[in-house]
C-alpha positions as CSV (number, residue, x, y, z in Angstrom):
1,M,45.1,38.1,-45.0
2,T,47.4,40.3,-46.4
3,Q,47.1,41.8,-49.8
4,T,50.0,39.5,-51.1
5,A,48.4,36.3,-49.8
6,T,45.2,36.7,-51.4
7,P,46.2,36.5,-55.0
8,S,48.2,33.3,-54.1
9,R,45.5,31.7,-52.2
10,L,42.9,32.3,-55.2
11,L,45.4,31.0,-57.7
12,D,45.9,27.8,-55.2
13,A,42.2,27.3,-55.1
14,A,41.5,27.9,-58.7
15,E,44.4,25.3,-59.6
16,E,42.7,22.6,-57.4
17,L,39.2,23.0,-58.7
18,L,40.2,23.4,-62.5
19,A,42.2,20.3,-62.0
20,Q,39.0,18.5,-60.6
21,H,36.2,20.1,-62.5
22,G,37.8,21.9,-65.6
23,P,37.0,25.5,-66.5
24,A,33.3,24.9,-67.3
25,G,32.8,23.3,-64.0
26,T,34.7,26.0,-61.9
27,S,33.1,29.0,-60.7
28,V,34.4,32.3,-59.1
29,R,32.1,31.7,-56.0
30,D,33.6,28.3,-55.8
31,V,37.2,29.6,-55.9
32,L,36.4,32.4,-53.3
33,R,35.0,29.8,-50.9
34,L,38.0,27.4,-51.4
35,A,40.6,30.3,-51.0
36,G,38.6,31.7,-47.8
37,V,38.2,35.2,-49.6
38,A,35.1,36.9,-48.6
39,N,35.1,39.8,-51.0
40,A,33.2,38.7,-53.9
41,A,35.0,41.4,-56.4
42,A,38.6,39.9,-55.3
43,V,39.1,37.9,-58.5
44,G,38.1,40.7,-60.6
45,Y,40.3,43.0,-58.7
46,Y,43.6,41.0,-59.0
47,F,43.0,39.2,-62.2
48,G,40.3,40.8,-64.2
49,G,38.1,38.0,-64.1
50,K,37.6,34.2,-64.3
51,A,39.3,33.5,-67.8
52,A,42.1,35.7,-66.7
53,L,42.5,33.6,-63.5
54,V,42.6,30.3,-65.4
55,A,45.2,31.6,-67.8
56,A,47.3,32.9,-64.6
57,V,46.8,29.3,-63.1
58,E,48.1,27.4,-66.2
59,R,50.9,29.7,-66.8
60,R,52.0,29.7,-63.2
61,V,52.5,26.2,-63.4
62,V,54.1,26.2,-66.9
63,D,56.7,28.9,-65.7
64,Q,57.8,27.1,-62.9
65,V,58.2,23.9,-64.8
66,V,59.9,25.4,-67.8
67,A,62.5,27.4,-65.4
68,D,63.3,24.3,-63.5
69,R,64.1,22.4,-66.7
70,E,65.9,25.1,-67.9
71,L,68.4,25.1,-64.7
72,S,68.7,21.4,-65.4
73,L,69.6,21.6,-69.3
74,Q,71.9,24.8,-69.3
75,P,75.0,22.9,-67.9
76,L,74.7,20.4,-70.5
77,V,74.3,23.1,-73.2
78,D,77.2,24.8,-71.9
79,A,79.5,21.8,-71.7
80,S,80.4,19.3,-74.5
81,L,77.7,17.5,-75.9
82,M,79.7,14.3,-75.6
83,D,79.7,15.1,-71.9
84,A,75.9,15.0,-72.0
85,D,74.2,12.1,-70.2
86,I,70.7,10.5,-71.2
87,E,69.8,9.7,-67.6
88,A,70.7,13.2,-66.5
89,L,68.5,14.8,-69.4
90,V,65.6,12.4,-68.5
91,D,65.9,13.4,-64.7
92,G,66.0,17.1,-65.7
93,W,62.7,16.6,-67.6
94,V,61.0,14.6,-65.0
95,R,62.1,15.8,-61.7
96,P,60.1,19.5,-61.9
97,I,57.0,17.2,-62.1
98,V,57.9,14.7,-59.4
99,T,58.6,17.6,-57.0
100,L,55.3,19.2,-57.8
101,R,53.7,15.9,-57.0
102,C,55.8,15.1,-54.0
103,A,54.9,18.9,-52.6
104,G,51.2,17.8,-52.6
105,R,50.5,19.8,-56.1
106,G,51.2,17.3,-58.7
107,R,47.7,15.8,-59.2
108,Y,46.3,19.5,-59.6
109,A,49.1,20.8,-61.5
110,A,49.5,18.0,-63.9
111,R,46.0,18.1,-65.0
112,V,46.1,21.9,-65.4
113,F,49.3,21.5,-67.1
114,T,48.5,18.9,-69.9
115,R,45.2,20.9,-70.4
116,I,46.9,23.8,-72.0
117,F,47.6,21.7,-75.4
118,D,43.9,21.2,-75.6
119,Q,43.4,24.5,-76.1
120,P,43.5,26.2,-79.8
121,P,47.1,26.6,-81.1
122,D,46.7,30.1,-81.6
123,Q,46.5,30.4,-77.6
124,W,49.8,28.4,-76.9
125,E,52.0,31.5,-76.9
126,A,50.1,33.0,-74.1
127,N,49.3,29.8,-72.0
128,G,52.8,28.6,-72.2
129,A,52.4,25.5,-74.2
130,A,54.6,27.0,-76.7
131,A,57.2,27.4,-74.2
132,I,56.8,23.8,-73.4
133,R,57.2,22.7,-76.8
134,A,60.3,24.8,-77.4
135,M,62.0,23.3,-74.4
136,G,61.1,19.8,-75.5
137,G,62.8,20.5,-78.7
138,R,66.0,21.8,-76.9
139,Y,66.0,18.7,-74.9
140,C,65.8,16.6,-78.1
141,A,68.6,18.5,-79.8
142,V,71.1,17.6,-77.1
143,L,69.8,14.2,-77.0
144,A,70.2,13.6,-80.9
145,P,73.8,13.0,-80.9
146,L,73.7,10.4,-78.2
147,L,71.0,8.5,-80.0
148,P,72.2,8.5,-83.4
149,H,70.3,5.1,-84.2
150,L,66.9,7.5,-83.9
151,D,65.7,9.8,-86.7
152,P,64.1,13.2,-85.3
153,R,60.7,12.1,-85.8
154,E,61.2,8.9,-83.7
155,L,63.3,10.7,-81.1
156,T,60.6,13.2,-80.7
157,W,57.8,10.5,-80.4
158,R,59.8,8.7,-77.7
159,W,60.3,12.0,-75.8
160,Q,56.8,12.6,-76.1
161,S,56.0,9.1,-74.5
162,V,58.3,9.9,-71.5
163,T,56.4,13.2,-71.0
164,A,53.1,11.2,-71.1
165,S,54.4,8.6,-68.5
166,T,55.4,11.7,-66.2
167,D,52.2,13.2,-66.5
168,F,50.6,9.8,-65.7
169,Y,52.8,9.5,-62.6
170,A,51.9,13.2,-61.6
171,I,48.2,12.6,-61.6
172,G,48.4,9.4,-59.7
173,A,47.4,7.1,-62.2
174,L,50.8,4.8,-61.6
175,D,50.4,4.7,-58.0
176,F,48.2,1.4,-57.9
177,G,47.2,2.0,-54.3
178,E,50.4,3.3,-53.0
179,P,50.2,6.4,-50.7
180,D,50.6,9.8,-51.8
181,P,54.5,10.7,-52.1
182,G,56.1,13.2,-49.8
183,P,59.2,15.5,-50.1
184,D,61.4,12.5,-48.9
185,D,60.2,10.6,-52.1
186,V,61.5,12.9,-54.9
187,D,64.8,10.9,-55.9
188,R,63.3,7.5,-55.6
189,H,60.4,8.4,-57.7
190,V,62.3,10.3,-60.4
191,R,64.5,7.2,-60.7
192,R,61.3,5.1,-61.3
193,L,60.7,7.5,-64.2
194,V,64.5,7.8,-65.5
195,V,65.2,4.2,-65.7
196,P,62.7,3.0,-68.2
197,G,62.5,6.5,-69.8
198,S,66.2,6.0,-70.6
199,A,65.7,2.4,-71.8
200,Q,63.1,3.4,-74.2
201,L,65.3,6.1,-75.7
202,R,68.2,3.5,-76.0
203,A,66.0,1.0,-77.6
204,A,66.6,0.1,-81.3
205,A,64.6,1.8,-83.7
206,S,61.2,0.6,-84.7
């Protein structure tokens, strides 16, 4: 195993175990065993300890999702807001999570991803939760002119509902016995989330 491969394998193993058992139920020994790393000091050497490894797992997932959502949002920000499209915005928000799931990481990544908001708010800047909230606010700012019947609080609530549905999809809670998706399922599964999500946003104010 190369030096560069070891940290990635530790991150992958920790991500899987954290999703299944949480931080309290995940030991460094278990991470090493799952990663196939024999050096008992590897976690300390590469990450500084278990707490830092947990933070690295969380931030890796968050940073990837934030970057992908930024790529989808930026063209709409650069163009006229009237050229924005509700379906395109929902697509840009849900597609990174669907891609994770269809690549085989979604069940693990989504559980780790949602866990960052369970931590105290003073940790949100470090663990990436603040970045996710800020990105959600940017999406809502682009959506607001397209949904003038919704006040800011209602729009935010509905956007959080779209997010919750996406997370439920990612952990497999919406599968109802369907087989795990693969890379060829990304577009079809994105549409499954975009269609109801867009309809919810367009619905009359409550």
